[in-house]
Structure formats: structure tokens, C-alpha cells
C-alpha positions, 0 to 999 in steps of 0.5 A, spaced: 481 542 480 479 535 480 479 531 473 471 530 471 472 523 471 473 523 479 467 525 482 467 520 487 474 522 489 471 530 489 466 528 494 470 524 499 475 530 499 469 535 500 467 530 506 474 531 509 475 523 508 480 524 503 487 528 502 492 529 497 500 529 498 503 534 493 509 533 489 511 527 493 516 521 490 522 517 492 528 521 495 534 518 498 536 525 501 534 532 500 537 534 493 537 540 488 538 541 481 545 541 481 546 535 485 540 530 485 543 526 480 549 524 484 545 524 491 539 520 489 541 512 490 535 510 486 535 510 478 531 515 476 525 515 471 526 508 470 519 504 472 522 498 475 527 501 480 522 507 482 516 502 483 521 498 487 523 503 491 516 506 492 514 499 495 521 499 499 522 506 502 529 504 504 534 506 498 540 504 502 538 497 503 538 498 511 533 492 511 535 489 505 529 485 501 523 488 505 518 493 504 515 498 507 508 495 509 512 488 511 517 492 516 510 495 519 508 488 520 514 486 523 513 491 529 506 490 530 507 483 531 512 484 536 507 489 539 503 482 540 498 484 534 496 478 529 498 481 523 496 478 516 498 481 509 495 479 502 497 481 495 492 481 490 494 477 483 501 478 484 507 478 489 509 485 492 515 486 496 511 492 499 509 486 504 515 483 505 518 483 512 524 480 515 524 472 515 521 470 522 518 476 525 511 476 521 507 471 517 509 471 510 504 475 505 499 471 501 498 472 494 490 471 492 487 471 486 483 477 484 477 473 484 478 470 491 482 464 493 483 459 487 481 452 489 487 447 488 485 441 485 489 435 488 483 429 487 486 423 489 493 425 490 492 429 496 492 423 501 499 421 498 501 428 498 500 429 505 503 422 507 509 423 503 511 430 506 509 427 513 515 422 512 521 424 516 528 420 516 534 420 521 538 423 515 532 428 513 535 435 511 533 441 514 531 444 507 527 438 505 523 439 512 522 446 511 519 445 504 514 440 506 512 444 512 511 450 508 507 446 503 502 443 507 501 449 511 500 453 505 495 448 502 491 448 509 491 456 509 488 455 502 483 451 504 481 455 510 480 461 506 477 458 500 472 455 505 471 462 509 470 466 503 465 462 499 460 464 503 462 472 503 459 477 499 459 484 499 453 489 500 455 494 495 456 492 487 463 493 485 464 495 478 466 489 473 473 492 472 480 489 474 481 494 480 474 493 482 475 485 482 481 487 486 478 491 491 472 487 492 476 481 494 480 486 499 473 487 502 471 480 502 478 478 506 476 484 511 470 481 512 473 474 515 478 478 519 475 475 526 475 468 523 482 469 521 484 472 528 487 478 525 488 484 529 491 488 523 491 486 515 495 489 510 493 489 502 497 490 496 493 491 489 495 494 483 493 497 476 497 499 470 496 503 464 498 510 466 505 510 462 501 515 457 507 516 452 501 517 447 494 519 447 494 521 454 487 525 455 484 519 452 488 514 456 487 518 463 479 518 462 478 511 462 484 509 467 481 515 472 474 512 471 476 505 473 479 508 479 473 513 481 468 507 481 473 502 484 474 507 490 467 509 491 465 502 491 470 500 496 469 506 501 461 505 501 462 498 503 467 499 508 462 504 511 456 499 510 461 494 514 462 500 519 469 499 518 471 506 515 474 509 521 479 503 521 481 503 514 486 507 510 488 507 503 494 510 500 495 510 493 502 511 490 506 510 483 513 510 481 513 517 478 509 523 475 509 525 468 512 531 465 508 537 465 510 539 458 507 534 452 511 530 447 510 529 440 505 524 440 500 527 445 503 524 451 507 525 457 514 522 459 517 519 465 518 525 471 519 525 478 515 528 484 507 527 483 501 528 487 497 522 491 491 520 494 490 518 501 483 516 504 479 513 510 475 515 515 480 517 520 484 521 515 484 528 516 481 530 509 479 536 505 486 539 504 493 538 500 499 536 505 506 538 502 508 543 498 506 544 491 512 548 487 511 555 486 515 556 480 514 550 474 518 554 469 525 551 467 528 557 472 524 554 478 528 551 483 525 544 483 524 544 475 528 539 471 527 539 464 520 538 460 517 540 467 520 534 471 519 536 478 524 534 484 520 532 490 519 536 496 515 531 500 519 524 501 515 517 501 518 516 508 514 522 511 507 519 508 508 512 511 511 514 518 504 518 518 501 511 517 505 507 521 504 512 527 496 511 526 497 504 527 501 505 533 508 505 531 512 509 536 517 514 534 524 512 536 527 505 534 520 502 532 520 508 527 527 507 525 526 500 523 520 502 519 522 508 515 530 507 516 531 513 512 527 518 515 532 521 519 535 524 513 530 529 512 529 536 516 522 538 519 521 542 512 520 536 508 516 532 514 509 532 515 506 531 522 502 525 523 496 529 526 495 533 520 494 526 516 489 523 521 484 526 526 485 520 531 491 516 532 491 509 536 494 509 543 500 505 543 499 503 550 493 498 548 496 492 545 490 492 539 486 497 537 480 492 537 477 491 544 470 489 542 465 487 536 463 494 536 470 497 536 474 495 529 482 496 528 485 499 522 487 496 516 492 498 510 493 496 503 497 499 497 496 499 490 500 500 484 496 506 484 498 504 491 492 504 497 491 502 504 485 499 508 483 497 515 479 491 519 476 490 526 484 491 527 488 496 523 489 494 515 493 498 510 493 497 503 497 500 497 496 501 489 501 503 484 499 507 478 
């Protein structure tokens, strides 16, 4: 069943626009109860390590310092697409690619683009940073160039967003503000010349070591109302088929409660992906058949070893965006080869329609929109008149 505070999630599932991934999580390679500790290259059950790895999906640091969406952006940029990446209210490594391969992600405020008040100093800032001497260092030149470019981009986006409003009323919550800003940015995609947008939004409050029932009622309502408004806005904009939202988290919670009416850090959990192209109304992956202590995937207190790695989830999204199996996918998901077919999910099971990779951009006209992906902490993914992805973390 679905929690009573998630009626919009239920409706999206019933409409076959939303699916669940069962028992999914950070994995370095297939493991058992006997060897999981030694064969997992990520510090388990720690927020910082597992949040970072969920955003990176590169446990052996094949592409050190990059994130899963950033590597997708790199590949798509090499294909000739114009890719833009935005993180709302914070920096996220999920959007970081290799230097020079795709544009660096931009951090925006949850209420939009903040105005930079330079007043009379603006003229002097531009003059100072436009001065070049014979002995000017490369670091100083790079810094000045980056500063001037950032101020210009900020002014451009501020001007573009100032006249953009949504057609749907978003809830006045932190997640609602985040998703409204994402929707407004998507509305500027044509002016920005973007084929593909990726977004990252995040909310917290799920570390329920006490009073789990009360805490989840409030958190789930915020998620439900935010996702409902965002999906309605994308449908109103005629972009729902071009947006994928993937929700992620560092880990699930123990099935057995603690002494404070709460739950503690676990591992494998269940996650949401939604969008108009998502082949929803089903659960992908394998839910553990035996959740007792004797079960083959059960650690202490109902901590479950994942049976679906994040690698297969994001490789499916990458395929939807037009990234091909082989060297391109190897860059995006460098650890995917560690898992045999029993751990993998066919992208055709996730999406009803995959992008034709022979087409340089999924968008050919004003009536055909390309995809967008964004993650949240809840992680999430969404598109524009080109592909867009957005993640969130819970």
C-alpha cells in the first residue's frame, strides 16, 4: 500500500506515470551477508558517505570528483546538445562533470535568481577585471573571466525569470519553492538555447530516530503536494512526456524500531521515478522474499542488502536521454559492468519511449519537447523542450 499522506503519488502510479524501484541502494558489486562489509567500497550507514555515493555512483572513483548527472551532461554535450545544469539552494556533486566537457552547474536560490547589488561599483569591477598585463597570470585571468561570466549569466537569468510565473499554484513549502523554481527555469529553456536541462533539489528531515510516524506524516505531505504541483505544471506546459523525476536517498531505515519510537540507518530502500515517458504502474527490482533475520539479504534489525544498484536505475535514465550502450554508458556508469543480468533492469521496462540517439537533439520544433532530468535529496529528474533530469535526496 501507499501511505495515506501520498494520494497524488498513488494517482500518478494508477495513471501509469510513476513506478517504484524495490530494495535499491548504493552497491560496489554483488555481495552477501558474509562479505558485504569487505566488498563494499563505501562506508555504510553513514549519511555523508552514502549521500555522496548516491550522487556520484562511482565507488572506485573512475571519474573522480564527478557526479552521475554531470557525466551524462558531458556525454550529451559531446553529442552536440546544449546542456544546462542547475542546483537549487546548494552545491551538489551530482551535477559536476569533467572540467571543460560541459558547462559548470549553476546554483540558484529556491525563490529564483538573487539580484547582485553592485551599485556604482559595477563599472569599476568590469574595468578592473578587463585589465590584462604582459605578466598577468593564468589563474588571475581565469578568475576574472569566470567572475565576469557569472555576473553576466546572473543578470540574464534574473531578467528572464522576472517575467515567468507558473500556471499552477505551488505549495508554500521548501520543496514546493524548489520545484516551482525548477518549473520556471524550464520555461526559459528556449531563450537559454538549452536542449537538455538537469536539476538537483533536496529536502531533509527523514532522519527519524524518534517519533517516526509523526515525522513522516509531515514530510510525506510536503513531498506529495510538491510532486503533485510539479507534475500538473509540466502537463499544463505540455512537457510532461519530456520530464523524468527520480527520487533518491542515502539509505532506507531499519524495519525494526528503536526505543524512541523511531528507526535507524539501514541500506536498501524503495524509491520513486515519475514522468510522462515513464512506464509506470509497477514495481521494478525485487522486494526481499524473507525479511526475517534468517533471510539471505537481512542484516541486523531489518537492514536489507540492496538487490538493485543505482547503476542500473541511472543507466536506464541515460538510455532514455539518448546515451548509447558501450563507451558512452561506461563513462556515465563506470561500475555497471560489475553486475550481472539478475541485478539489471531493461531500460524498456522503465520507459515507454526511448530517444533515437541518431537524432542530435530530441527537440526539432516548438511542439516537440526534449527531456529534462533532476534529482532531489529526496532525488528527482525532469525535462524541457529537450531532455532534463532532476534528482532529490530524502
